[in-house]
Backbone as ProteinMPNN parsed JSONL, in Angstrom:
{"seq_chain_A": "MKKLARAKIIAVLARLSELAAAEDVRLEMTLHGSVVMLLAFDARSVTKDVAAIVHPPEVACRLAAKVASEMGLHDGWLNDDVKQFVSARQAKNELPIANSSRVGLHVTRPTAKYLLAMKVMACRKPMNGYAGDYQDIEMLLRVAHIETVDQVQTVVDSFFPDTVLTDAVRLTLSEILKRIQYEPQQNHTP", "coords_chain_A": {"N_chain_A": [[77.311, 144.242, 52.462], [75.172, 146.367, 50.873], [71.693, 145.986, 50.417], [69.511, 146.022, 47.539], [66.57, 147.714, 46.783], [63.371, 147.8, 45.031], [62.794, 150.499, 44.037], [65.349, 151.66, 44.056], [66.724, 149.984, 42.282], [65.368, 150.481, 39.88], [65.957, 153.201, 39.571], [68.741, 153.045, 39.302], [68.999, 151.521, 36.946], [67.756, 153.259, 35.186], [69.583, 155.372, 35.251], [71.822, 154.078, 34.16], [70.826, 153.685, 31.603], [70.601, 156.353, 30.744], [73.312, 157.11, 30.674], [74.267, 155.362, 28.694], [72.745, 156.239, 26.501], [73.746, 158.829, 26.274], [76.195, 158.27, 25.196], [75.464, 157.382, 22.795], [74.832, 154.664, 22.562], [73.357, 151.442, 22.493], [72.396, 149.361, 25.012], [71.854, 145.977, 25.574], [70.125, 144.24, 27.854], [69.589, 141.373, 29.764], [67.842, 140.438, 32.455], [68.212, 138.324, 35.349], [67.444, 135.788, 37.831], [67.19, 136.769, 41.275], [66.594, 139.501, 40.974], [64.719, 139.501, 38.944], [62.683, 138.08, 40.184], [61.997, 139.978, 42.045], [61.342, 142.37, 40.508], [59.55, 141.51, 38.421], [57.77, 139.664, 39.528], [57.121, 140.44, 42.102], [58.06, 138.968, 44.301], [59.867, 139.293, 46.297], [61.451, 141.77, 48.411], [63.943, 142.954, 48.342], [67.235, 142.677, 46.843], [70.578, 141.406, 46.557], [72.124, 142.071, 44.378], [72.186, 142.916, 40.854], [71.582, 140.543, 38.751], [72.596, 139.915, 35.583], [72.912, 139.69, 32.025], [74.658, 141.552, 29.781], [74.955, 143.28, 26.729], [76.769, 145.469, 24.656], [79.327, 143.911, 26.563], [81.718, 145.144, 27.495], [81.237, 147.902, 27.398], [79.046, 148.028, 29.099], [80.217, 147.238, 31.558], [82.001, 149.363, 32.042], [80.221, 151.56, 32.193], [78.591, 150.687, 34.291], [80.359, 150.793, 36.43], [80.672, 153.537, 36.634], [78.039, 154.256, 37.343], [77.907, 152.954, 39.81], [79.778, 154.432, 41.295], [78.604, 157.024, 41.219], [76.122, 156.554, 42.485], [76.54, 155.357, 44.888], [76.888, 152.542, 45.103], [77.872, 149.094, 45.652], [80.754, 147.571, 44.135], [80.113, 145.184, 42.782], [77.455, 145.374, 41.973], [76.218, 144.985, 39.516], [76.064, 141.963, 38.076], [77.355, 139.348, 36.231], [77.566, 136.617, 36.566], [75.66, 134.687, 36.125], [75.753, 133.932, 33.497], [76.97, 131.499, 32.98], [75.005, 129.659, 33.401], [73.005, 129.851, 31.552], [70.612, 128.92, 29.091], [70.848, 127.7, 25.733], [68.486, 127.79, 24.531], [66.874, 130.067, 25.141], [64.082, 131.897, 26.494], [62.388, 134.864, 26.444], [60.873, 137.82, 27.888], [59.808, 141.188, 27.382], [60.793, 143.751, 29.638], [59.505, 146.48, 30.926], [61.465, 148.727, 31.649], [63.185, 151.512, 31.472], [63.432, 151.058, 28.73], [64.565, 151.436, 25.405], [64.339, 152.198, 21.981], [66.387, 152.784, 20.158], [68.851, 153.851, 21.334], [70.403, 153.705, 24.601], [69.125, 151.778, 27.326], [67.896, 148.539, 26.921], [65.697, 146.269, 28.229], [65.189, 142.88, 29.062], [63.709, 139.832, 30.35], [63.823, 136.459, 31.641], [61.214, 134.165, 30.672], [58.565, 132.953, 32.803], [58.605, 130.126, 32.836], [61.144, 129.531, 31.796], [62.788, 130.737, 33.741], [61.955, 129.194, 35.902], [62.988, 126.683, 35.116], [65.744, 127.252, 35.285], [65.988, 127.867, 38.029], [65.21, 125.422, 39.157], [67.241, 123.8, 38.214], [69.357, 124.793, 39.729], [68.364, 124.72, 42.407], [68.918, 125.443, 45.161], [69.292, 125.042, 48.658], [67.649, 126.732, 51.378], [69.585, 128.636, 53.671], [71.124, 129.849, 56.686], [70.727, 133.233, 56.578], [70.512, 133.193, 53.837], [68.261, 132.883, 51.237], [67.964, 130.844, 49.367], [66.562, 128.754, 46.712], [64.019, 127.691, 46.945], [61.62, 129.131, 47.681], [61.337, 130.796, 45.439], [61.038, 128.87, 43.446], [58.601, 127.762, 44.228], [56.861, 129.98, 43.852], [57.148, 130.332, 41.059], [56.197, 127.882, 40.096], [53.523, 128.177, 40.736], [52.863, 130.442, 39.152], [53.321, 129.434, 36.584], [51.454, 127.494, 36.5], [51.921, 124.78, 37.12], [51.624, 121.427, 38.065], [52.715, 118.914, 38.584], [55.648, 116.857, 39.145], [56.569, 115.654, 36.834], [55.682, 117.464, 34.896], [57.332, 119.591, 35.528], [59.781, 118.453, 34.827], [59.402, 118.312, 32.062], [59.38, 121.037, 31.428], [62.001, 121.751, 32.189], [63.407, 120.103, 30.398], [62.756, 121.396, 28.008], [64.389, 123.594, 27.941], [66.891, 122.773, 28.825], [67.919, 120.262, 27.435], [67.988, 116.679, 27.805], [68.554, 116.629, 30.506], [68.383, 115.147, 33.579], [66.426, 115.256, 36.394], [67.625, 115.104, 39.687], [67.087, 112.667, 42.319], [66.889, 113.944, 44.793], [66.163, 116.577, 44.058], [63.728, 116.048, 42.789], [62.269, 115.094, 45.002], [62.223, 117.405, 46.606], [60.736, 119.088, 44.895], [58.324, 117.656, 44.861], [57.503, 117.969, 47.525], [57.148, 120.757, 47.619], [55.13, 121.047, 45.68], [53.027, 119.606, 46.914], [52.518, 121.277, 49.093], [51.583, 123.519, 47.721], [49.175, 122.553, 46.664], [47.524, 122.543, 48.875], [47.191, 125.127, 49.585], [45.57, 128.291, 49.015], [45.296, 129.552, 45.659], [47.24, 132.198, 44.282], [46.994, 135.152, 42.368], [49.161, 135.707, 39.762], [51.141, 137.216, 37.257], [52.547, 135.686, 34.399]], "CA_chain_A": [[76.85, 144.655, 51.142], [73.853, 146.974, 50.979], [70.68, 145.372, 49.55], [68.856, 146.931, 46.601], [65.113, 147.635, 46.719], [62.786, 148.08, 43.71], [62.973, 151.892, 43.609], [66.78, 151.894, 43.798], [67.079, 149.257, 41.058], [64.803, 151.22, 38.747], [66.753, 154.427, 39.426], [70.067, 152.652, 38.825], [68.873, 151.134, 35.538], [67.462, 154.485, 34.435], [70.853, 156.101, 35.101], [72.617, 153.316, 33.2], [70.252, 153.99, 30.298], [70.992, 157.726, 30.41], [74.736, 157.117, 30.311], [74.396, 154.695, 27.388], [72.17, 157.135, 25.495], [74.684, 159.947, 26.103], [77.284, 157.782, 24.341], [74.827, 156.886, 21.574], [74.986, 153.209, 22.623], [72.215, 150.66, 22.956], [72.752, 148.21, 25.832], [70.852, 144.906, 25.626], [70.268, 143.621, 29.169], [68.626, 140.354, 30.192], [67.913, 140.246, 33.895], [68.036, 136.951, 35.802], [67.48, 135.507, 39.256], [66.449, 137.487, 42.312], [66.093, 140.792, 40.51], [63.485, 139.213, 38.196], [61.667, 137.729, 41.181], [61.602, 141.242, 42.66], [60.718, 143.32, 39.58], [58.475, 140.966, 37.593], [56.816, 138.834, 40.264], [56.918, 140.958, 43.463], [58.259, 137.839, 45.2], [60.786, 139.693, 47.353], [61.521, 143.227, 48.499], [65.313, 143.409, 48.08], [68.203, 141.725, 46.294], [71.949, 141.875, 46.814], [72.737, 142.576, 43.157], [71.408, 142.795, 39.634], [72.15, 139.477, 37.923], [72.208, 140.249, 34.211], [73.846, 139.574, 30.91], [74.52, 142.816, 29.05], [75.758, 143.426, 25.511], [78.13, 144.969, 24.689], [79.752, 143.788, 27.954], [82.773, 146.082, 27.895], [80.591, 149.199, 27.636], [78.221, 147.848, 30.295], [81.1, 147.24, 32.74], [82.505, 150.729, 32.252], [79.117, 152.417, 32.636], [78.145, 150.192, 35.605], [81.31, 151.334, 37.409], [80.328, 154.959, 36.81], [76.779, 154.286, 38.102], [78.244, 152.569, 41.19], [80.435, 155.581, 41.911], [77.63, 158.113, 41.367], [74.943, 156.224, 43.291], [76.938, 154.728, 46.142], [76.657, 151.099, 45.056], [79.076, 148.256, 45.721], [81.31, 147.311, 42.802], [79.481, 144.035, 42.139], [75.998, 145.534, 41.89], [75.834, 144.371, 38.244], [76.767, 140.695, 38.168], [77.035, 138.487, 35.079], [77.914, 135.226, 36.866], [74.584, 133.814, 35.639], [75.99, 133.544, 32.095], [77.365, 130.094, 32.901], [73.829, 128.814, 33.595], [71.984, 130.204, 30.571], [70.325, 127.915, 28.07], [70.876, 128.144, 24.337], [67.073, 127.888, 24.133], [66.29, 131.079, 26.0], [62.775, 132.48, 26.201], [62.404, 136.131, 27.17], [59.802, 138.809, 27.792], [60.246, 142.565, 27.613], [60.561, 144.295, 30.971], [59.47, 147.914, 30.61], [62.273, 149.578, 32.533], [64.17, 152.299, 30.725], [63.629, 150.513, 27.381], [64.752, 152.415, 24.345], [64.392, 151.479, 20.714], [67.617, 153.015, 19.415], [69.988, 153.941, 22.257], [70.035, 153.566, 26.006], [69.051, 150.434, 27.877], [66.744, 147.722, 26.55], [65.697, 145.229, 29.266], [64.324, 141.705, 28.96], [63.84, 138.882, 31.453], [63.362, 135.132, 31.256], [59.813, 133.843, 30.941], [58.405, 132.219, 34.068], [59.028, 128.733, 32.673], [62.597, 129.494, 31.651], [63.351, 131.019, 35.057], [61.697, 127.999, 36.702], [63.976, 125.666, 34.741], [67.034, 127.656, 35.841], [65.915, 127.733, 39.484], [65.17, 123.99, 39.465], [68.591, 123.282, 37.964], [70.18, 125.198, 40.869], [67.64, 124.146, 43.551], [69.732, 125.642, 46.356], [68.569, 125.007, 49.924], [67.79, 127.923, 52.219], [70.535, 128.524, 54.78], [71.126, 131.035, 57.526], [71.065, 134.448, 55.851], [70.395, 132.993, 52.384], [66.92, 132.366, 50.966], [67.95, 129.679, 48.481], [65.674, 128.817, 45.545], [62.743, 127.013, 47.177], [60.497, 130.08, 47.587], [61.211, 131.209, 44.044], [60.482, 127.731, 42.706], [57.172, 127.686, 44.567], [56.177, 131.078, 43.159], [57.156, 130.085, 39.623], [55.276, 126.767, 39.85], [52.172, 128.769, 40.765], [52.711, 131.316, 37.987], [53.295, 128.612, 35.37], [50.345, 126.53, 36.653], [52.49, 123.44, 37.037], [51.063, 120.646, 39.164], [53.403, 117.641, 38.808], [57.095, 116.82, 38.916], [56.775, 115.343, 35.408], [55.521, 118.718, 34.153], [58.573, 120.351, 35.756], [60.806, 117.812, 33.997], [59.143, 118.729, 30.684], [59.844, 122.425, 31.313], [63.469, 121.718, 32.227], [63.846, 119.525, 29.122], [62.579, 122.333, 26.898], [65.5, 124.549, 27.952], [68.13, 122.047, 29.089], [67.62, 118.896, 26.978], [68.733, 115.541, 28.341], [68.862, 116.813, 31.917], [67.522, 114.344, 34.442], [66.387, 115.805, 37.743], [68.075, 114.155, 40.702], [66.061, 112.23, 43.267], [66.753, 114.987, 45.813], [65.397, 117.679, 43.464], [62.359, 115.541, 42.589], [61.646, 115.063, 46.322], [61.973, 118.804, 46.973], [59.617, 119.553, 44.066], [57.108, 116.98, 45.343], [57.112, 118.631, 48.77], [56.635, 122.092, 47.282], [53.85, 120.874, 44.972], [52.017, 119.218, 47.918], [52.183, 122.483, 49.84], [50.786, 124.371, 46.833], [47.839, 121.96, 46.529], [46.733, 122.81, 50.074], [47.103, 126.568, 49.82], [44.813, 128.981, 47.962], [46.069, 130.113, 44.558], [47.385, 133.643, 44.209], [47.076, 135.594, 40.985], [50.435, 136.276, 39.342], [51.256, 137.282, 35.804], [53.814, 135.099, 33.944]], "C_chain_A": [[75.41, 145.154, 51.273], [72.895, 146.343, 49.962], [70.008, 146.447, 48.695], [67.355, 146.673, 46.587], [64.648, 148.045, 45.316], [63.087, 149.494, 43.221], [64.428, 152.189, 43.268], [67.202, 151.204, 42.504], [66.584, 150.011, 39.826], [65.593, 152.506, 38.499], [68.13, 154.12, 38.847], [70.011, 152.286, 37.335], [68.547, 152.341, 34.661], [68.74, 155.291, 34.215], [71.77, 155.399, 34.111], [72.136, 153.603, 31.777], [70.651, 155.399, 29.835], [72.444, 157.791, 29.947], [74.964, 156.47, 28.948], [73.877, 155.597, 26.274], [73.107, 158.317, 25.223], [75.869, 159.558, 25.22], [76.763, 157.218, 23.023], [74.987, 155.366, 21.427], [73.675, 152.584, 23.078], [72.749, 149.453, 23.727], [71.58, 147.232, 25.847], [71.075, 144.145, 26.923], [69.176, 142.577, 29.375], [68.856, 140.109, 31.666], [67.661, 138.782, 34.222], [67.909, 136.911, 37.316], [66.621, 136.389, 40.128], [65.869, 138.811, 41.838], [64.822, 140.602, 39.679], [62.359, 138.87, 39.164], [61.129, 138.995, 41.846], [60.805, 142.123, 41.688], [59.5, 142.764, 38.85], [57.395, 140.247, 38.392], [56.513, 139.327, 41.674], [57.104, 139.878, 44.525], [59.27, 138.134, 46.31], [60.892, 141.209, 47.347], [62.906, 143.786, 48.212], [66.12, 142.288, 47.432], [69.594, 142.293, 46.533], [72.607, 142.471, 45.589], [71.755, 142.45, 41.993], [72.132, 141.766, 38.765], [71.663, 139.704, 36.497], [73.327, 139.937, 33.237], [73.597, 140.798, 30.04], [75.469, 142.819, 27.856], [75.691, 144.862, 25.038], [78.685, 145.007, 26.121], [80.805, 144.803, 28.392], [82.208, 147.478, 28.175], [79.773, 149.128, 28.916], [79.071, 147.899, 31.559], [81.583, 148.649, 33.068], [81.409, 151.648, 32.792], [78.586, 151.99, 34.001], [79.061, 150.711, 36.713], [81.011, 152.803, 37.687], [79.05, 155.098, 37.635], [77.061, 153.942, 39.566], [78.855, 153.747, 41.942], [79.439, 156.709, 42.196], [76.55, 157.813, 42.398], [75.267, 155.444, 44.564], [76.667, 153.228, 46.218], [77.97, 150.347, 45.229], [79.493, 147.893, 44.305], [80.622, 146.176, 42.065], [77.974, 144.155, 41.99], [75.45, 144.926, 40.605], [76.702, 143.128, 38.079], [76.372, 139.806, 37.001], [77.409, 137.02, 35.308], [76.88, 134.238, 36.324], [74.855, 133.292, 34.233], [76.386, 132.082, 31.946], [76.181, 129.141, 33.014], [72.74, 129.031, 32.546], [71.844, 129.1, 29.529], [70.466, 128.521, 26.68], [69.462, 128.346, 23.824], [66.338, 128.892, 25.018], [64.899, 131.502, 25.537], [62.651, 133.723, 27.072], [61.131, 136.921, 26.939], [60.432, 140.183, 27.979], [59.963, 142.923, 29.072], [60.636, 145.803, 30.815], [60.15, 148.786, 31.658], [63.304, 150.255, 31.657], [64.409, 151.759, 29.318], [63.694, 151.628, 26.345], [64.875, 151.658, 23.035], [65.735, 151.646, 20.007], [68.848, 153.039, 20.308], [69.484, 153.85, 23.689], [69.991, 152.1, 26.388], [67.761, 149.746, 27.451], [66.781, 146.499, 27.456], [64.705, 144.129, 28.94], [64.565, 140.837, 30.188], [63.386, 137.52, 30.967], [61.857, 134.996, 31.476], [59.758, 133.076, 32.258], [58.897, 130.781, 33.944], [60.545, 128.618, 32.519], [63.274, 129.745, 32.996], [63.122, 129.835, 35.999], [62.728, 126.918, 36.393], [65.342, 126.0, 35.334], [67.064, 127.463, 37.356], [65.912, 126.267, 39.898], [66.551, 123.376, 39.252], [69.526, 123.625, 39.138], [69.641, 124.569, 42.165], [68.45, 124.228, 44.854], [68.858, 125.718, 47.601], [68.699, 126.343, 50.636], [68.795, 127.643, 53.34], [70.485, 129.83, 55.562], [71.594, 132.256, 56.736], [70.955, 134.353, 54.339], [69.08, 132.291, 52.082], [66.905, 131.088, 50.131], [66.943, 129.86, 47.344], [64.267, 128.302, 45.807], [61.543, 127.942, 47.058], [60.266, 130.53, 46.155], [60.603, 130.094, 43.201], [58.99, 127.62, 42.977], [56.375, 128.758, 43.827], [56.072, 130.788, 41.667], [56.289, 128.884, 39.237], [53.84, 127.278, 39.814], [51.909, 129.584, 39.491], [52.543, 130.507, 36.704], [52.198, 127.547, 35.405], [50.832, 125.089, 36.473], [52.09, 122.666, 38.277], [51.793, 119.347, 39.451], [54.901, 117.769, 38.543], [57.389, 116.498, 37.456], [56.609, 116.583, 34.533], [56.758, 119.597, 34.328], [59.685, 119.778, 34.887], [60.648, 118.223, 32.532], [59.623, 120.161, 30.453], [61.366, 122.462, 31.292], [64.016, 121.193, 30.903], [63.749, 120.511, 27.966], [63.711, 123.358, 26.825], [66.863, 123.881, 28.107], [67.901, 120.579, 28.734], [68.544, 117.857, 27.631], [69.191, 115.728, 29.782], [67.866, 116.004, 32.734], [67.589, 114.938, 35.844], [66.811, 114.732, 38.739], [66.918, 113.769, 41.605], [65.822, 113.291, 44.335], [65.919, 116.162, 45.293], [63.944, 117.25, 43.262], [61.602, 115.507, 43.924], [61.298, 116.474, 46.788], [60.785, 119.358, 46.191], [58.307, 118.931, 44.531], [56.593, 117.649, 46.61], [56.528, 120.018, 48.5], [55.271, 121.981, 46.615], [52.742, 120.437, 45.921], [51.559, 120.436, 48.693], [51.284, 123.399, 48.999], [49.354, 123.858, 46.722], [46.938, 122.31, 47.7], [46.609, 124.283, 50.402], [46.296, 127.211, 48.694], [45.739, 129.575, 46.918], [46.104, 131.632, 44.653], [47.505, 134.016, 42.753], [48.413, 136.263, 40.726], [50.473, 136.23, 37.818], [52.571, 136.65, 35.371], [54.662, 136.075, 33.184]], "O_chain_A": [[74.536, 144.422, 51.738], [73.24, 146.185, 48.791], [69.944, 147.616, 49.073], [66.92, 145.537, 46.399], [65.428, 148.568, 44.52], [63.584, 149.67, 42.108], [64.709, 152.891, 42.297], [67.955, 151.774, 41.715], [67.314, 150.155, 38.846], [65.866, 152.858, 37.352], [68.626, 154.858, 37.995], [70.876, 152.694, 36.559], [69.01, 152.431, 33.524], [68.96, 155.83, 33.131], [72.429, 156.057, 33.306], [72.944, 153.746, 30.859], [70.996, 155.602, 28.671], [72.763, 158.444, 28.954], [75.755, 156.963, 28.144], [74.502, 155.704, 25.219], [73.246, 158.753, 24.08], [76.473, 160.413, 24.572], [77.52, 156.651, 22.235], [75.24, 154.852, 20.338], [72.976, 153.125, 23.935], [73.466, 148.622, 23.169], [70.442, 147.626, 26.105], [72.097, 143.477, 27.083], [67.992, 142.855, 29.186], [69.915, 139.636, 32.079], [66.983, 138.079, 33.472], [68.227, 137.883, 38.001], [65.485, 136.718, 39.787], [64.777, 139.199, 42.253], [63.938, 141.458, 39.707], [61.223, 139.311, 38.99], [59.945, 139.073, 42.173], [59.708, 142.572, 42.02], [58.512, 143.478, 38.677], [56.235, 140.221, 37.983], [55.726, 138.699, 42.381], [56.396, 139.867, 45.532], [59.494, 137.289, 47.176], [60.473, 141.861, 46.39], [63.04, 144.962, 47.874], [65.739, 141.118, 47.469], [69.769, 143.502, 46.691], [73.532, 143.276, 45.706], [70.644, 141.942, 42.145], [73.146, 142.063, 38.134], [70.46, 139.687, 36.235], [74.509, 139.925, 33.582], [72.47, 141.051, 29.614], [76.628, 142.417, 27.96], [74.599, 145.431, 25.025], [78.534, 146.011, 26.816], [80.786, 145.267, 29.532], [82.664, 148.156, 29.096], [79.799, 150.054, 29.727], [78.682, 148.54, 32.535], [81.573, 149.07, 34.225], [81.635, 152.415, 33.728], [78.172, 152.838, 34.792], [78.597, 151.032, 37.807], [81.086, 153.257, 38.829], [78.973, 155.948, 38.522], [76.509, 154.576, 40.465], [78.491, 154.023, 43.086], [79.435, 157.278, 43.288], [76.106, 158.714, 43.11], [74.369, 154.934, 45.233], [76.268, 152.71, 47.261], [79.046, 150.893, 44.984], [78.674, 147.907, 43.386], [80.552, 146.2, 40.836], [77.282, 143.142, 41.891], [74.336, 144.404, 40.598], [77.923, 143.225, 37.958], [75.188, 139.537, 36.797], [77.554, 136.263, 34.349], [77.201, 133.073, 36.092], [74.246, 132.306, 33.817], [76.161, 131.487, 30.892], [76.324, 127.946, 32.756], [71.661, 128.447, 32.65], [72.813, 128.446, 29.145], [70.229, 129.713, 26.484], [69.256, 128.997, 22.799], [65.288, 128.576, 25.579], [64.585, 131.468, 24.348], [62.793, 133.649, 28.292], [60.416, 136.731, 25.955], [61.456, 140.325, 28.648], [58.994, 142.44, 29.658], [61.716, 146.35, 30.596], [59.5, 149.481, 32.439], [64.213, 149.595, 31.152], [65.484, 151.977, 28.758], [62.968, 152.619, 26.416], [65.465, 150.578, 22.997], [66.177, 150.727, 19.317], [69.803, 152.306, 20.051], [68.281, 153.913, 23.943], [70.729, 151.281, 25.841], [66.672, 150.299, 27.601], [67.77, 145.765, 27.466], [63.552, 144.386, 28.592], [65.494, 141.07, 30.961], [62.646, 137.425, 29.988], [61.294, 135.638, 32.363], [60.78, 132.61, 32.761], [59.542, 130.271, 34.86], [61.154, 127.696, 33.062], [64.224, 129.049, 33.354], [63.993, 129.507, 36.805], [63.28, 126.305, 37.308], [66.027, 125.109, 35.836], [68.045, 126.959, 37.903], [66.548, 125.905, 40.888], [66.978, 122.523, 40.031], [70.391, 122.824, 39.492], [70.396, 123.959, 42.922], [68.64, 123.231, 45.55], [67.816, 126.375, 47.603], [69.724, 127.015, 50.523], [68.839, 126.539, 53.885], [69.864, 130.8, 55.127], [72.735, 132.3, 56.278], [71.264, 135.311, 53.631], [68.815, 131.216, 52.619], [65.937, 130.329, 50.181], [66.524, 130.979, 47.049], [63.394, 128.466, 44.954], [60.554, 127.596, 46.412], [59.123, 130.634, 45.711], [59.756, 130.346, 42.345], [58.202, 127.407, 42.055], [55.331, 128.467, 43.242], [55.01, 130.98, 41.075], [55.705, 128.875, 38.154], [53.042, 126.867, 38.971], [50.873, 129.432, 38.844], [51.729, 130.847, 35.846], [52.034, 126.788, 34.45], [50.218, 124.295, 35.76], [52.195, 123.166, 39.397], [51.522, 118.719, 40.475], [55.353, 118.659, 37.823], [58.355, 117.014, 36.894], [57.316, 116.738, 33.538], [57.183, 120.269, 33.389], [60.447, 120.528, 34.278], [61.638, 118.457, 31.839], [60.203, 120.466, 29.41], [61.955, 123.144, 30.453], [64.961, 121.752, 30.348], [64.564, 120.47, 27.045], [63.964, 123.927, 25.763], [67.865, 124.366, 27.582], [67.711, 119.747, 29.621], [69.7, 118.128, 27.953], [70.119, 115.054, 30.229], [66.654, 116.163, 32.591], [68.67, 115.104, 36.41], [66.392, 113.58, 38.633], [65.897, 114.455, 41.654], [64.682, 113.518, 44.74], [65.065, 116.683, 46.01], [63.029, 118.025, 43.542], [60.422, 115.855, 43.972], [60.206, 116.71, 47.305], [59.922, 120.024, 46.763], [57.285, 119.615, 44.586], [55.391, 117.872, 46.756], [55.521, 120.397, 49.098], [54.355, 122.736, 46.944], [51.601, 120.865, 45.747], [50.364, 120.62, 48.928], [50.333, 123.984, 49.517], [48.416, 124.655, 46.689], [45.718, 122.37, 47.545], [45.983, 124.647, 51.398], [46.328, 126.742, 47.556], [46.831, 130.044, 47.238], [45.128, 132.267, 45.051], [48.073, 133.253, 41.971], [48.764, 137.25, 41.371], [49.915, 135.333, 37.186], [53.621, 137.015, 35.899], [55.756, 135.727, 32.739]]}, "name": "protein", "num_of_chains": 1, "seq": "MKKLARAKIIAVLARLSELAAAEDVRLEMTLHGSVVMLLAFDARSVTKDVAAIVHPPEVACRLAAKVASEMGLHDGWLNDDVKQFVSARQAKNELPIANSSRVGLHVTRPTAKYLLAMKVMACRKPMNGYAGDYQDIEMLLRVAHIETVDQVQTVVDSFFPDTVLTDAVRLTLSEILKRIQYEPQQNHTP"}
């Protein structure tokens, strides 16, 4: 599966917007996961797909297939599997990529704290050929200026109430937070 870089993602989303505008349709897209880490935080250079929830979904699927055909993308370039992990208490920011007020594509992304809560809930370990969530969690802890595991729990609670972090996740967070304390801060925009 060919990886997608920033320029390709922007071109693909621009084409999706053009197709929607040509049909006089407004697509509402909320990006998630790796594509947000790439576009909003410059935390990676490529991603395997664009994890997003798009409304109306049936139009988005049809137009995404056309974009895949035109631009040589794999069929799963637009992936909505993240929908099973979304909180009812979402918090989003605009992402100025092909945004249109009436028709075309309107793009948002989770706030840093919301994305942190989602990443912590998953907390997948890095494995051979797979980055996992640890690097993203570290970046988002820095961006959100979070210094303790209890602060992370508060963030998680704000989006996923009554969720108790496991001992393994708490240990992983403690290790990441210790590493952050000993490294110089980098400037990132939430």
